[in-house]
RODO-2510 file (C-alpha; in nm, 4 decimals, decimal comma):
residues 274
     n   res          X          Y          Z
     1     m     0,3758     1,3557     9,1491
     2     n     0,0436     1,3858     9,3576
     3     i    -0,3145     1,3482     9,2341
     4     d    -0,4757     1,7054     9,1443
     5     k    -0,6800     1,8759     9,3861
     6     q    -0,9206     1,8459     9,0665
     7     s    -0,8920     1,4778     9,0243
     8     e    -1,1893     1,2916     9,1791
     9     i    -1,1498     0,9189     9,3026
    10     y    -1,4589     0,7277     9,2492
    11     e    -1,5637     0,3908     9,3749
    12     p    -1,8762     0,2739     9,1557
    13     e    -1,9057    -0,0561     9,3515
    14     k    -2,0273     0,1872     9,6283
    15     q    -2,2296     0,4405     9,4326
    16     d    -2,5465     0,4343     9,2996
    17     i    -2,4342     0,5929     8,9628
    18     k    -2,2045     0,3509     8,7809
    19     l    -1,9375     0,4122     8,5811
    20     a    -2,1062     0,4769     8,2267
    21     q    -2,3944     0,6164     8,3684
    22     k    -2,0875     0,8819     8,5163
    23     l    -1,9094     0,8729     8,1847
    24     k    -2,2236     0,9767     7,9840
    25     e    -2,2365     1,3231     8,1803
    26     g    -1,9502     1,4816     7,9407
    27     n    -1,7375     1,5755     8,2356
    28     y    -1,4335     1,3561     8,1695
    29     k    -1,1603     1,3194     7,8883
    30     k    -0,9250     1,0991     8,0736
    31     i    -0,9642     0,8704     8,3340
    32     v    -0,8045     0,5693     8,4913
    33     l    -0,9053     0,2762     8,6174
    34     v    -0,7046     0,1529     8,9161
    35     s    -0,6960    -0,2357     8,9267
    36     w    -0,5519    -0,3530     9,2532
    37     h    -0,5672    -0,7114     9,1777
    38     g    -0,4097    -1,0494     9,1266
    39     a    -0,3335    -1,1520     8,7375
    40     g    -0,6414    -1,3672     8,7033
    41     d    -0,8571    -1,0521     8,7712
    42     q    -0,6531    -0,8854     8,5439
    43     c    -0,7145    -1,1406     8,2798
    44     m    -1,1130    -1,1001     8,3538
    45     l    -1,1003    -0,7445     8,3149
    46     r    -0,9629    -0,7541     7,9760
    47     a    -1,3061    -0,8001     7,7774
    48     p    -1,5072    -0,5324     8,0074
    49     l    -1,2309    -0,2662     7,9498
    50     e    -1,2292    -0,3534     7,5614
    51     k    -1,6343    -0,2765     7,5379
    52     l    -1,6121     0,0081     7,7766
    53     r    -1,3362     0,1864     7,5403
    54     e    -1,5544     0,0606     7,2512
    55     m    -1,8628     0,2503     7,4160
    56     f    -1,7062     0,5956     7,5279
    57     p    -1,4118     0,6732     7,1896
    58     d    -1,3900     1,0135     7,2773
    59     i    -1,2525     0,9341     7,6718
    60     r    -0,9072     0,8241     7,6850
    61     i    -0,9494     0,5474     7,9394
    62     d    -0,6203     0,4190     8,1241
    63     v    -0,5679     0,1252     8,3698
    64     a    -0,3426     0,1189     8,6526
    65     v    -0,2083    -0,2057     8,7831
    66     c     0,0221    -0,3350     9,0553
    67     g     0,3804    -0,2926     9,0119
    68     g     0,6518    -0,5495     9,0313
    69     l     0,4101    -0,8466     8,9167
    70     d     0,4710    -0,8113     8,5459
    71     q     0,1167    -0,7283     8,4868
    72     k     0,2076    -0,5652     8,1874
    73     a     0,2345    -0,8694     8,0157
    74     i    -0,1501    -0,9095     8,0656
    75     i    -0,2404    -0,5563     7,9859
    76     p     0,0301    -0,4070     7,8099
    77     e    -0,0697    -0,0622     7,8237
    78     a    -0,1081    -0,0390     8,1704
    79     i     0,0676     0,2066     8,3952
    80     e     0,2329     0,0232     8,7151
    81     v     0,1228     0,1390     9,0860
    82     g     0,2340     0,0591     9,4312
    83     g    -0,0091     0,0814     9,7329
    84     d     0,0019     0,4591     9,7489
    85     w    -0,1580     0,4949     9,4099
    86     r    -0,3932     0,7613     9,5705
    87     e    -0,0903     0,9668     9,6704
    88     t     0,1496     0,9081     9,3400
    89     l    -0,0788     0,8526     9,0386
    90     p     0,0108     1,1674     8,7973
    91     k    -0,2209     1,4559     8,8339
    92     e    -0,3484     1,4052     8,4926
    93     y    -0,6626     1,2470     8,5319
    94     d    -0,9988     1,3719     8,6020
    95     l    -1,1343     1,0919     8,7340
    96     v    -0,9798     0,8194     8,9316
    97     v    -1,1709     0,4941     8,9147
    98     q    -1,1016     0,2346     9,2032
    99     i    -1,2158    -0,0970     9,0577
   100     n    -1,2974    -0,3778     9,3077
   101     m    -1,3739    -0,6941     9,1101
   102     p    -1,6672    -0,7849     9,3234
   103     l    -1,6244    -1,1647     9,4319
   104     e    -1,8704    -1,3858     9,2170
   105     k    -2,2057    -1,4913     9,3808
   106     l    -2,1710    -1,8493     9,4449
   107     e    -2,5837    -1,8847     9,4385
   108     d    -2,5831    -1,7540     9,0964
   109     l    -2,4362    -2,0035     8,8429
   110     s    -2,5332    -1,7751     8,5350
   111     m    -2,3004    -1,4569     8,6202
   112     t    -1,9195    -1,4490     8,5719
   113     k    -1,7020    -1,2819     8,8262
   114     a    -1,6467    -1,0474     8,4981
   115     e    -2,0333    -0,9940     8,4633
   116     v    -2,0556    -0,8871     8,8160
   117     c    -1,8298    -0,6148     8,7685
   118     c    -2,0003    -0,5280     8,4531
   119     e    -2,3229    -0,4784     8,6541
   120     t    -2,2206    -0,3654     9,0105
   121     e    -1,9084    -0,1003     8,9012
   122     l    -1,8967    -0,0441     8,5024
   123     g    -2,2663     0,0028     8,4535
   124     i    -2,2004    -0,1677     8,0802
   125     p    -2,4101    -0,5089     7,9010
   126     k    -2,2456    -0,8047     8,0822
   127     i    -1,9592    -0,9322     7,9054
   128     s    -1,7089    -1,1775     7,9399
   129     g    -1,4244    -1,3971     7,7992
   130     h    -1,0326    -1,4300     7,7983
   131     l    -0,8991    -1,2025     7,5181
   132     p    -0,6120    -1,3299     7,3410
   133     i    -0,2633    -1,2729     7,4976
   134     k     0,0435    -1,2500     7,2959
   135     r     0,3243    -1,4601     7,4296
   136     k     0,6581    -1,3975     7,3983
   137     r     0,8902    -1,6604     7,2506
   138     l     1,0731    -1,9207     7,4814
   139     v     1,4126    -1,9768     7,4163
   140     a     1,6320    -2,3175     7,5487
   141     v     1,9615    -2,2094     7,6715
   142     h     2,2645    -2,4799     7,7369
   143     f     2,5908    -2,3620     7,8211
   144     h     2,7410    -2,6163     7,9928
   145     n     2,9026    -2,9543     7,8604
   146     t     3,0263    -3,1782     8,1922
   147     s     3,2760    -3,3803     8,0038
   148     v     3,4752    -3,1665     7,8054
   149     s     3,3928    -2,8221     7,9130
   150     w     3,7387    -2,6464     7,8178
   151     l     3,6396    -2,7579     7,4508
   152     t     3,3144    -2,6192     7,4438
   153     n     3,1528    -2,3767     7,7381
   154     p     3,1443    -2,0137     7,7317
   155     d     3,2960    -1,7592     7,9732
   156     e     3,0698    -1,6365     8,2054
   157     a     3,0647    -1,2581     8,0166
   158     t     3,0005    -1,4122     7,7004
   159     a     2,7146    -1,6097     7,8295
   160     k     2,5672    -1,3052     7,9814
   161     k     2,5933    -1,1386     7,6355
   162     i     2,3680    -1,4605     7,4886
   163     w     2,1177    -1,4132     7,7745
   164     d     2,0614    -1,0531     7,7339
   165     e     2,0710    -1,0808     7,3695
   166     i     1,7651    -1,3276     7,3963
   167     i     1,5718    -1,0827     7,6308
   168     e     1,6244    -0,7842     7,3652
   169     a     1,4917    -1,0117     7,1343
   170     k     1,1904    -1,0109     7,3297
   171     c     1,2123    -1,3744     7,3979
   172     v     1,2216    -1,5280     7,7538
   173     p     1,5487    -1,7382     7,7932
   174     l     1,5441    -2,0544     7,9868
   175     e     1,8516    -2,2355     8,0914
   176     t     1,7752    -2,6209     8,0330
   177     l     2,0501    -2,7795     8,2323
   178     f     1,9193    -3,0571     8,4806
   179     k     2,1604    -3,1873     8,8016
   180     h     2,1861    -3,5172     8,6364
   181     p     2,4587    -3,7847     8,7584
   182     f     2,7137    -3,6604     8,5683
   183     y     2,6867    -3,3016     8,6787
   184     n     2,9972    -3,1487     8,8305
   185     e     3,1197    -2,8145     8,9180
   186     t     3,2242    -2,6953     8,5958
   187     s     2,8801    -2,6843     8,4497
   188     k     2,7943    -2,4489     8,8147
   189     k     2,5396    -2,1679     8,7404
   190     f     2,6345    -1,8147     8,6170
   191     d     2,5101    -1,5993     8,8663
   192     f     2,2878    -1,3798     8,5948
   193     v     2,0759    -1,6964     8,5190
   194     d     1,7466    -1,6457     8,6704
   195     n     1,5225    -1,8856     8,4723
   196     h     1,6245    -2,2470     8,4837
   197     v     1,5154    -2,6158     8,5800
   198     r     1,8268    -2,6949     8,8039
   199     n     1,5901    -2,8032     9,0610
   200     w     1,3896    -3,0153     8,8376
   201     p     1,4167    -3,4281     8,8968
   202     a     1,6518    -3,4883     8,6025
   203     r     1,4703    -3,6951     8,3434
   204     l     1,5122    -3,7063     7,9894
   205     d     1,1153    -3,7635     7,9116
   206     t     1,1118    -3,4148     8,0924
   207     l     1,3935    -3,2468     7,9002
   208     i     1,2274    -3,3816     7,5687
   209     s     0,8899    -3,2508     7,6202
   210     l     1,0711    -2,8837     7,7598
   211     l     1,2531    -2,8688     7,4578
   212     g     0,9663    -2,9639     7,2794
   213     a     0,7889    -2,6516     7,3741
   214     c     1,0443    -2,4147     7,3055
   215     d     1,0740    -2,2070     6,9920
   216     a     1,4625    -2,2070     6,9627
   217     l     1,7749    -2,4170     7,1088
   218     i     2,0916    -2,2182     7,1631
   219     a     2,3488    -2,4412     7,3158
   220     v     2,7255    -2,5861     7,3323
   221     v     2,7414    -2,9507     7,1909
   222     s     2,5712    -3,1400     7,4770
   223     g     2,2957    -3,3759     7,5017
   224     n     2,0564    -3,0971     7,5141
   225     f     2,1890    -2,9948     7,1730
   226     h     2,1447    -3,3509     7,0224
   227     i     1,7831    -3,4121     7,1787
   228     g     1,7149    -3,0513     7,0084
   229     l     1,8034    -3,1232     6,6840
   230     s     1,5979    -3,4598     6,7002
   231     v     1,3242    -3,2728     6,8392
   232     l     1,3354    -2,8976     6,7031
   233     g     1,4748    -2,9943     6,3894
   234     p     1,8136    -2,8010     6,2537
   235     k     1,6212    -2,4498     6,1794
   236     k     1,5509    -2,3610     6,5119
   237     v     1,8710    -2,4822     6,6683
   238     m     2,2037    -2,2991     6,7304
   239     l     2,5476    -2,4471     6,8460
   240     l     2,7639    -2,2472     7,0326
   241     e     3,0857    -2,3188     6,8979
   242     k     3,4431    -2,3142     7,0648
   243     d     3,7050    -2,5842     6,9855
   244     l     3,4525    -2,8598     6,9181
   245     k     3,2704    -2,7837     6,5426
   246     a     2,9229    -2,8634     6,4386
   247     e     3,0960    -3,1172     6,1736
   248     h     3,2321    -3,3212     6,4726
   249     f     2,8659    -3,4016     6,5260
   250     t     2,5923    -3,3387     6,2371
   251     k     2,6100    -3,2804     5,9046
   252     l     2,2904    -3,1088     5,9236
   253     p     2,3016    -2,7288     5,8240
   254     i     2,2702    -2,5486     6,1524
   255     k     2,3281    -2,1878     6,2543
   256     r     2,6550    -2,1672     6,4819
   257     i     2,8319    -1,8977     6,6560
   258     d     3,2087    -1,8855     6,7429
   259     i     3,2160    -1,8169     7,1215
   260     k     3,5737    -1,7439     7,0822
   261     e     3,5467    -1,4301     6,9051
   262     y     3,1847    -1,3785     6,9284
   263     q     3,0333    -1,0730     6,7577
   264     d     2,7582    -0,8767     6,9381
   265     n     2,4058    -0,9055     6,8382
   266     s     2,4812    -1,2710     6,6794
   267     i     2,1995    -1,3912     6,8968
   268     k     1,9181    -1,1295     6,8786
   269     e     1,9737    -1,1093     6,4718
   270     w     1,9163    -1,4854     6,4355
   271     l     1,6193    -1,4892     6,6922
   272     q     1,4940    -1,2292     6,4814
   273     t     1,4960    -1,4253     6,1690
   274     l     1,2982    -1,7153     6,3106
***
């Protein structure tokens, strides 16, 4: 879709009339701010954006951010665009606003970069801050026992179901296997695993801290499993059971899943209860 011929592309930094003054003219009902910048600038833009929307509640103010950079994690309601946004933005906007986020003034320590944007582009009272960002829960995953793998480890298809269900539960999966001295080919990384620490130095202090920073652990019986119980406690640890059972290792009331007869959505449903 191309920008409608009636749409106006406006770069307030280069105009005498700043955005707020232009909006007060009453000619616009739906506008989009094109913020083609990095993650830091998007964080700083959020407070001025909130103020702008507060000042003009009758105008729909959308934001367009760089596609392919996961920036909707910072501004969830944003639309993603490419470098060709001038040609590909939807036609529905009656004003397209290019936000440049001008560089901070090195000689002036009284203004943040966000406040410079407010003054030179938005034309609103100077405001800055870092609004809260809701994070996804981090879920540690450990698919591989290196000593008795045939008694414990899931096949790749089952492991992928588990991984995908973590994502479906709006969590972030992280494989926490380190290439330690006993590492062998039975612990080869599954092709779908794209978030892992296999290239980190294999240190137990690191593993303990990493598991402690996670919201849950899903693991076969392994060093990860035992350390996870010690760090997170039984309510946040799930055992992937095969031939070795929870009773072989603990009397704690932990959640377990039979990976020999895996029931779809088991992981997703458990995560949603936490």
